C-alpha positions, 0 to 999 in steps of 0.5 A, a space after each residue: 731067285 734072289 740075288 745076295 751081296 757081300 763086300 769085303 776087303 779080302 780077295 776071297 768071300 769066304 771067312 776063316 770059318 769056311 763060310 760066307 754070309 750075304 745080305 739080300 739088301 745090297 745097300 746094307 753092306 755096300 759102303 761098310 765092308 770093302 771094295 771087293 763085291 761078291 753075289 750069290 744066287 738063291 737057286 743053289 740054296 736050301 731055306 733054313 726054315 726047311 731044315 729047321 726040325 733037322 737042326 733041332 733033332 741033331 742038336 739034341 742028339 749031339 747035346 746028350 752025347 757031348 758033341 756040341 761046342 763047348 759053352 754051348 751045351 746049355 742051349 736047346 735045339 730050338 734055341 740053336 735053330 732060331 739062331 740059324 735064321 737070325 732076324 738081321 744077318 748083318 747086325 746079328 749073325 747069331 751063330 754064324 759068328 761062333 764055332 757053332 757054324 762048323 757044327 752046323 755045317 758038319 753035323 746037318 748041312 754036309 751030310 745032306 750035301 747042302 752047300 748054301 742056305 737062305 735066312 730071313 734076309 740073307 744067305 750063308 754059303 759053304 762052297 766058294 764055287 757057288 759065289 760070283 766075284 763082281 
């Protein structure tokens, strides 16, 4: 089990997009995002690598049917899956900083009742009840 960390000036951990991004390394986020600390435990998450094929196939299907966010239809399913697992979630959150995050939640995660995923060095949570305020 891994603990992930988020700091913010807001009273809630959730973003306007309906998700919260966490870093595995507390030191990378503790001094730059605010004084309110939130934590998340990986026991409530699925690795994004475990749903890689689901992301790819759903994106390709939705792309054929024009159901992907505008201005992203040129991306392949492989590119979207890679973007869902950024190398560094703090300095390059990739799709989590765009409206593609809503597509990921609505088209892949929610249908599978997945409310949190882990990435290379972080976690993304879509259910505030899984987050603990410190």
